[in-house]
C-alpha positions as CSV (number, residue, x, y, z in Angstrom):
1,M,-43.1,-21.1,-137.0
2,Q,-41.9,-22.2,-133.6
3,P,-43.9,-24.7,-131.6
4,V,-45.7,-23.5,-128.5
5,V,-44.2,-25.0,-125.3
6,Y,-46.8,-25.5,-122.7
7,S,-45.7,-24.5,-119.1
8,P,-47.9,-25.3,-116.1
9,P,-49.2,-22.3,-114.3
10,I,-47.1,-21.1,-111.4
11,A,-48.9,-21.6,-108.1
12,P,-49.2,-18.5,-105.9
13,P,-47.1,-18.5,-102.8
14,P,-48.8,-20.0,-99.8
15,L,-50.5,-17.5,-97.6
16,I,-48.5,-17.1,-94.4
17,V,-50.8,-16.7,-91.4
18,P,-49.0,-15.1,-88.5
19,Q,-49.0,-17.3,-85.5
20,Q,-50.0,-16.1,-82.2
21,P,-47.0,-15.9,-79.8
22,T,-47.0,-18.7,-77.3
23,V,-47.6,-17.2,-73.8
24,V,-45.5,-18.9,-71.2
25,E,-47.0,-18.5,-67.8
26,Q,-44.4,-17.2,-65.4
27,P,-44.1,-19.2,-62.2
28,K,-45.4,-17.4,-59.2
29,I,-42.5,-15.9,-57.2
30,V,-42.6,-16.8,-53.5
31,Y,-40.1,-14.8,-51.5
32,P,-38.4,-16.6,-48.6
33,E,-39.8,-14.0,-46.2
34,N,-43.3,-15.0,-47.2
35,D,-42.6,-18.7,-46.9
36,F,-43.3,-19.9,-43.4
37,R,-41.0,-22.9,-43.8
38,F,-37.9,-20.8,-44.6
39,F,-35.9,-18.5,-42.4
40,Q,-33.2,-16.3,-43.9
41,Y,-30.4,-15.2,-41.6
42,S,-28.7,-11.8,-42.0
43,K,-25.1,-11.2,-42.8
44,L,-24.4,-10.2,-39.2
45,A,-25.7,-13.5,-37.8
46,L,-22.5,-15.4,-38.1
47,P,-20.2,-12.7,-36.7
48,L,-22.5,-12.0,-33.8
49,L,-22.9,-15.7,-32.9
50,L,-19.2,-16.3,-33.0
51,F,-18.5,-13.3,-30.9
52,T,-21.1,-14.4,-28.4
53,L,-19.6,-17.9,-28.4
54,G,-16.2,-16.6,-27.6
55,I,-17.5,-14.5,-24.7
56,F,-19.3,-17.4,-23.0
57,V,-16.4,-19.8,-23.6
58,A,-14.1,-17.3,-21.8
59,L,-16.7,-16.9,-19.1
60,L,-17.0,-20.7,-18.6
61,C,-13.2,-21.1,-18.3
62,L,-13.1,-18.2,-15.8
63,T,-15.8,-19.8,-13.8
64,M,-13.9,-23.1,-13.7
65,W,-10.9,-21.1,-12.4
66,Q,-12.6,-19.1,-9.8
67,S,-15.4,-21.4,-8.4
68,R,-13.0,-23.6,-6.4
69,S,-14.6,-26.6,-7.9
70,D,-13.2,-30.1,-8.6
71,I,-14.5,-33.4,-9.7
72,R,-16.1,-34.0,-6.3
73,A,-18.0,-30.9,-5.4
74,L,-18.3,-27.1,-5.6
75,R,-17.1,-25.1,-2.6
76,P,-18.3,-21.6,-1.6
77,G,-16.0,-18.6,-1.3
78,V,-15.7,-14.9,-1.3
79,P,-14.8,-13.0,-4.5
80,R,-11.5,-11.6,-3.3
81,T,-7.8,-12.5,-2.8
82,F,-5.3,-11.3,-0.3
83,Q,-1.9,-9.7,-0.5
84,T,0.3,-8.1,2.1
85,I,0.6,-4.3,2.1
86,A,4.4,-4.5,1.5
87,Q,3.8,-6.7,-1.6
88,R,1.1,-4.4,-2.9
89,S,3.4,-1.3,-2.7
90,A,6.4,-3.1,-4.2
91,N,7.7,-2.1,-7.6
92,K,7.7,-5.7,-8.8
93,E,4.9,-8.1,-9.3
94,S,5.7,-11.8,-9.7
95,G,9.3,-10.8,-9.9
96,V,8.8,-8.5,-12.9
97,P,8.7,-4.7,-12.8
98,K,5.2,-3.4,-13.0
99,S,6.3,-1.0,-15.8
100,K,6.9,-4.0,-18.1
101,R,3.4,-5.2,-17.4
102,N,1.8,-1.8,-18.1
103,V,3.7,-1.4,-21.5
104,R,2.7,-4.9,-22.5
105,I,-1.0,-4.3,-21.7
106,A,-1.0,-1.0,-23.5
107,S,0.6,-2.5,-26.7
108,F,-1.9,-5.4,-26.7
109,F,-5.0,-3.2,-26.2
110,I,-4.0,-0.7,-28.9
111,G,-2.9,-3.4,-31.4
112,V,-6.0,-5.5,-31.1
113,V,-8.4,-2.6,-31.2
114,F,-6.9,-1.1,-34.4
115,A,-6.4,-4.4,-36.1
116,V,-10.0,-5.3,-35.5
117,A,-11.0,-1.8,-36.7
118,A,-9.0,-2.3,-40.0
119,I,-10.9,-5.6,-40.6
120,I,-14.3,-3.9,-39.9
121,V,-13.4,-1.1,-42.4
122,Y,-12.6,-3.8,-45.0
123,L,-15.8,-5.7,-44.5
124,T,-18.1,-2.6,-44.3
125,D,-19.8,-1.1,-47.4
126,M,-18.3,2.3,-48.0
127,S,-16.8,4.4,-50.7
128,P,-13.2,3.8,-51.7
129,V,-12.3,7.4,-50.7
130,L,-13.7,7.0,-47.2
131,R,-12.1,3.6,-46.8
132,A,-8.7,5.1,-47.8
133,R,-9.1,8.0,-45.3
134,L,-9.7,5.5,-42.6
135,N,-7.1,2.9,-43.6
136,Y,-4.1,5.3,-43.8
137,P,-4.3,6.4,-40.1
138,L,-5.1,2.9,-39.0
139,G,-2.0,1.5,-40.8
140,L,0.1,4.3,-39.2
141,L,-1.2,3.5,-35.7
142,L,-0.5,-0.2,-36.2
143,I,3.1,0.6,-37.1
144,L,3.5,2.9,-34.1
145,D,2.1,0.2,-31.8
146,S,4.5,-2.3,-33.4
147,V,7.3,0.0,-32.2
148,L,5.8,0.0,-28.7
149,T,5.6,-3.8,-28.7
150,W,9.2,-4.1,-29.8
151,I,10.1,-1.9,-26.7
152,A,8.2,-4.4,-24.5
153,F,10.1,-7.2,-26.1
154,A,13.4,-5.5,-25.5
155,L,12.5,-5.0,-21.8
156,D,11.5,-8.7,-21.5
157,V,14.2,-10.5,-23.4
158,N,16.7,-12.4,-21.2
159,S,14.6,-11.8,-18.1
160,E,12.4,-14.8,-18.3
161,R,13.9,-16.3,-15.1
162,Q,12.7,-13.3,-13.1
163,V,9.1,-14.5,-13.1
164,V,8.5,-16.3,-9.8
165,Y,5.4,-17.6,-7.9
166,C,5.6,-16.9,-4.2
167,T,3.2,-17.9,-1.5
168,S,3.1,-16.4,2.0
169,F,1.6,-18.0,5.1
170,P,1.5,-17.0,8.7
171,N,4.7,-17.5,10.6
172,E,6.4,-18.9,7.6
173,T,9.1,-17.7,5.2
174,P,7.7,-17.0,1.7
175,V,8.2,-19.9,-0.7
176,C,9.0,-19.0,-4.3
177,Q,9.3,-21.1,-7.4
178,S,10.4,-20.1,-10.9
179,R,7.8,-19.6,-13.6
180,E,10.2,-19.2,-16.5
181,D,7.7,-20.8,-18.8
182,L,5.3,-17.8,-18.4
183,G,8.1,-15.3,-18.9
184,T,9.3,-17.1,-22.0
185,G,5.7,-17.0,-23.4
186,C,5.5,-13.3,-22.8
187,S,8.8,-12.7,-24.6
188,V,7.9,-14.9,-27.6
189,F,4.5,-13.4,-28.2
190,D,5.8,-9.9,-27.7
191,A,8.0,-10.5,-30.8
192,F,5.2,-12.2,-32.8
193,H,2.7,-9.5,-31.9
194,A,5.1,-6.7,-32.9
195,L,6.0,-8.5,-36.1
196,F,2.5,-8.9,-37.3
197,L,1.5,-5.4,-36.2
198,G,4.2,-3.8,-38.2
199,L,3.5,-6.1,-41.2
200,S,-0.2,-5.4,-41.1
201,G,0.3,-1.6,-40.9
202,I,2.6,-1.6,-44.0
203,L,0.3,-3.9,-46.0
204,V,-2.8,-1.8,-45.1
205,I,-1.2,1.5,-46.2
206,F,0.5,0.1,-49.4
207,Y,-2.4,-1.9,-50.6
208,T,-4.8,0.9,-49.9
209,Y,-2.7,3.1,-52.1
210,T,-2.7,0.6,-54.9
211,G,-6.4,0.0,-54.5
212,D,-6.1,-3.8,-53.7
213,W,-7.4,-3.5,-50.1
214,C,-11.0,-3.3,-51.0
215,R,-13.8,-5.7,-50.3
216,E,-15.5,-5.4,-53.7
217,S,-13.6,-5.3,-57.0
218,Q,-14.8,-4.2,-60.4
219,S,-15.2,-6.8,-63.1
220,S,-13.2,-6.3,-66.3
221,D,-16.3,-6.5,-68.4
222,V,-17.9,-3.6,-66.7
223,L,-15.3,-0.9,-66.9
224,D,-12.2,-0.5,-69.0
225,A,-8.9,-0.5,-67.3
226,D,-8.1,3.0,-68.7
227,V,-11.3,4.3,-67.2
228,L,-10.5,2.7,-63.8
229,Y,-7.1,4.3,-63.9
230,Q,-8.5,7.8,-64.1
231,Q,-10.9,7.2,-61.2
232,T,-10.1,7.8,-57.6
233,Y,-10.5,4.1,-56.9
234,K,-6.9,3.5,-58.0
235,P,-6.1,1.1,-60.9
236,N,-5.9,-2.3,-59.3
237,L,-9.6,-2.9,-58.8
238,L,-9.9,-5.5,-61.6
239,R,-10.8,-8.9,-60.3
240,N,-7.5,-10.8,-60.8
241,G,-5.2,-13.2,-59.0
242,V,-2.8,-10.5,-57.8
243,S,-5.4,-8.4,-56.0
244,T,-6.9,-11.5,-54.5
245,V,-3.6,-12.6,-53.1
246,R,-2.8,-9.2,-51.7
247,R,-6.1,-9.0,-50.0
248,A,-5.7,-12.5,-48.5
249,I,-2.2,-11.7,-47.2
250,T,-3.4,-8.4,-45.6
251,M,-6.3,-10.1,-43.9
252,M,-4.2,-13.0,-42.6
253,S,-1.7,-10.6,-41.2
254,L,-4.4,-8.6,-39.4
255,V,-5.9,-11.8,-38.0
256,A,-2.5,-13.0,-36.9
257,A,-1.9,-9.7,-35.1
258,V,-5.3,-10.1,-33.2
259,V,-4.6,-13.8,-32.3
260,T,-1.0,-13.2,-31.1
261,G,-2.3,-10.2,-29.1
262,I,-4.9,-12.2,-27.3
263,I,-2.3,-14.9,-26.5
264,L,0.1,-12.3,-25.2
265,C,-2.7,-10.9,-23.0
266,I,-3.4,-14.4,-21.6
267,F,0.3,-14.8,-20.7
268,T,0.3,-11.3,-19.1
269,I,-2.7,-12.2,-17.0
270,L,-1.1,-15.5,-15.9
271,V,2.1,-13.6,-14.8
272,H,-0.1,-11.2,-12.9
273,E,-2.0,-13.9,-11.2
274,V,1.1,-15.7,-9.9
275,R,1.9,-12.7,-7.8
276,A,2.6,-13.3,-4.1
277,T,-0.7,-14.0,-2.3
278,Y,-1.4,-14.5,1.3
279,Q,-3.3,-17.5,2.6
280,Y,-4.2,-18.8,6.1
281,K,-3.3,-22.2,7.4
282,D,-4.4,-24.1,10.5
283,M,-2.2,-26.1,12.9
284,Y,-2.3,-29.0,10.5
285,N,-0.8,-26.9,7.7
286,R,-4.2,-26.8,5.8
287,V,-5.4,-23.7,4.1
288,T,-8.4,-22.4,6.1
289,P,-10.7,-19.4,6.1
290,Y,-9.8,-16.4,8.1
291,A,-11.0,-17.0,11.7
292,S,-11.9,-13.5,12.8
293,G,-15.7,-13.8,12.5
294,S,-15.8,-12.4,9.0
295,G,-17.0,-15.7,7.5
296,N,-15.5,-17.8,4.8
297,T,-12.6,-15.8,3.2
298,L,-11.2,-18.3,0.8
299,P,-11.2,-16.9,-2.8
300,G,-14.2,-18.0,-4.9
301,W,-17.8,-17.4,-5.6
302,P,-21.0,-18.3,-3.6
303,L,-22.4,-21.6,-4.7
304,Q,-25.5,-20.2,-6.3
305,N,-23.4,-17.9,-8.5
306,S,-21.2,-20.7,-9.7
307,K,-24.1,-23.1,-10.4
308,L,-26.1,-20.5,-12.3
309,R,-23.1,-19.4,-14.4
310,Y,-22.2,-23.0,-15.2
311,A,-25.7,-23.7,-16.4
312,S,-26.1,-20.5,-18.5
313,C,-22.7,-20.8,-20.1
314,S,-23.1,-24.5,-20.9
315,F,-26.6,-24.0,-22.4
316,I,-25.6,-21.0,-24.5
317,I,-22.5,-22.7,-25.9
318,V,-24.4,-25.8,-26.9
319,T,-27.2,-23.8,-28.4
320,I,-24.9,-21.6,-30.5
321,L,-23.0,-24.6,-31.8
322,F,-26.3,-26.1,-32.9
323,N,-27.3,-22.8,-34.5
324,L,-24.1,-22.8,-36.5
325,I,-25.5,-25.8,-38.4
326,P,-26.9,-24.4,-41.7
327,L,-30.6,-25.1,-41.0
328,T,-33.2,-22.9,-42.7
329,S,-36.3,-24.0,-40.9
330,R,-38.3,-21.1,-39.5
331,V,-39.7,-23.2,-36.7
332,I,-36.2,-24.1,-35.5
333,A,-35.1,-20.5,-35.8
334,Y,-38.0,-19.3,-33.7
335,M,-37.3,-22.0,-31.1
336,L,-33.7,-20.9,-30.9
337,G,-34.8,-17.3,-30.5
338,F,-37.0,-18.3,-27.6
339,L,-34.1,-20.2,-26.0
340,Y,-31.8,-17.2,-26.4
341,F,-34.4,-15.0,-24.7
342,V,-34.4,-17.4,-21.7
343,Y,-30.6,-17.5,-21.6
344,I,-30.5,-13.6,-21.7
345,V,-32.7,-13.6,-18.6
346,M,-30.5,-16.2,-16.9
347,T,-27.3,-14.3,-17.7
348,Y,-28.6,-11.0,-16.4
349,A,-29.8,-12.8,-13.3
350,T,-26.2,-14.2,-12.9
351,F,-24.9,-10.7,-13.4
352,G,-27.0,-9.3,-10.6
353,L,-26.0,-12.0,-8.2
354,D,-22.3,-11.5,-9.0
355,I,-22.7,-7.7,-8.4
356,Q,-24.3,-8.5,-5.0
357,A,-21.6,-10.9,-4.1
358,L,-18.9,-8.4,-5.0
359,N,-20.6,-5.6,-3.0
360,D,-20.9,-8.0,0.0
361,A,-17.2,-8.8,-0.3
362,R,-16.3,-5.1,-0.4
363,N,-18.4,-4.3,2.6
364,T,-16.6,-7.0,4.6
365,T,-13.6,-5.5,6.3
366,C,-10.3,-6.6,4.9
367,P,-8.1,-8.4,7.4
368,Q,-5.6,-6.1,9.1
369,G,-2.3,-5.8,7.3
370,L,-3.6,-7.3,4.1
371,Y,-4.8,-5.8,0.8
372,C,-7.9,-7.3,-0.9
373,Y,-7.9,-7.9,-4.7
374,Y,-11.1,-8.0,-6.7
375,D,-9.8,-7.7,-10.3
376,S,-10.2,-11.2,-11.6
377,F,-13.7,-11.4,-10.2
378,Q,-14.7,-8.1,-11.7
379,T,-13.7,-9.5,-15.1
380,C,-16.2,-12.2,-14.6
381,V,-18.9,-9.6,-13.9
382,V,-18.0,-7.7,-17.0
383,L,-18.2,-10.8,-19.2
384,D,-21.6,-11.6,-17.7
385,F,-22.9,-8.2,-18.8
386,M,-21.2,-8.3,-22.2
387,G,-22.4,-11.8,-23.0
388,A,-26.1,-11.0,-22.1
389,T,-26.0,-7.7,-24.0
390,V,-24.5,-9.0,-27.2
391,L,-26.9,-12.0,-27.2
392,A,-29.8,-9.6,-26.7
393,L,-28.6,-7.4,-29.6
394,Y,-28.4,-10.5,-31.8
395,V,-32.0,-11.5,-31.0
396,I,-33.3,-7.9,-31.6
397,W,-31.4,-7.6,-34.9
398,E,-32.0,-11.0,-36.3
399,Y,-35.6,-11.5,-35.4
400,F,-36.9,-7.9,-35.6
401,I,-34.8,-5.2,-37.2
402,S,-33.3,-7.1,-40.1
403,K,-36.6,-8.7,-41.1
404,R,-38.6,-5.4,-41.2
405,P,-36.9,-3.9,-44.4
406,Q,-37.4,-7.2,-46.2
407,K,-41.1,-7.2,-45.4
408,I,-41.5,-3.6,-46.5
409,A,-39.6,-4.3,-49.8
410,N,-41.7,-7.3,-50.6
411,A,-45.0,-5.9,-49.5
412,G,-47.7,-6.4,-52.2
413,V,-45.5,-8.8,-54.2
414,A,-47.4,-12.0,-54.9
């Protein structure tokens, strides 16, 4: 008989009581649009501000050039310049055939417009198919304009010494001096502009075909490379270093084409402005107004026009530079918006005064035997209107239109 071994009773397993899940209170979401302290700028704010800044910097420089001002005082004038009829009808201007000037202006205008259009297409949200349909003709036009610019360079090369600045006074032989520096500048930037135009056109076409010239690229963890290859996007949409470098090279080439085109335009304008002009001198060999009862005929602007344009341009430039500081205060943003509104009124007032001054100058009879030029002063009027209009569009978009969809999207969200 075996002994009985005593074993303690087995305790039942503990009763597991399900615990209630811990409820974590989610923080209340406060959208920036509903927070009075915060002002969110749109994506178009920086481009519009920089474009407006460029317009008013150019307008300020043009005012300094045309207002006949120096460190001592401002002097009044009439917005026109004189040239003899014979000089006006000549085939050359500043010693250079006018055909060269026209070819250079055409190449600059076409190149800058289509290079900027290619940049806008790159930055705009659109389907890859539509982007390709726009990029192919833009690239072709850039290449064709490069050919036109090379023609302008071929016409200019080895003719830098032809550029001269001549002045003509009553009862005096015209005095001319060489402006080889301006002619050299035109030739150099003809070549640079043509080079970057052709390079930009080739890069835009080739990298549009490979799919690299796109603003957004697909991540490799979203779509497989084999799937991407079968789509109309083209295969190289993966986010990698090669595509990034290709996009950067294309963008830099387009920006270089725009910059060299602007510099070429500046040299072309300078060559145009050193054309032979006619001025009056008194018995002491001093330049004086035309003494025929037509009033002050020295080139320039009336004093009120120059003063108001100096004030508006200076205020706008300083305010935009301050606005470029990354401040998000809604109070500061509203104060800047109010200042912009005041500046818009000032600039439109300047525009009206400039129009009146130009009309008064046109209504004044041009001295006999002379031709009156108004081109450079008309440019000032155009920049007045452009600057005020672009600034008004910025205020309307930034403070009204761009904020409305955000308010509608967040309506009812606490």
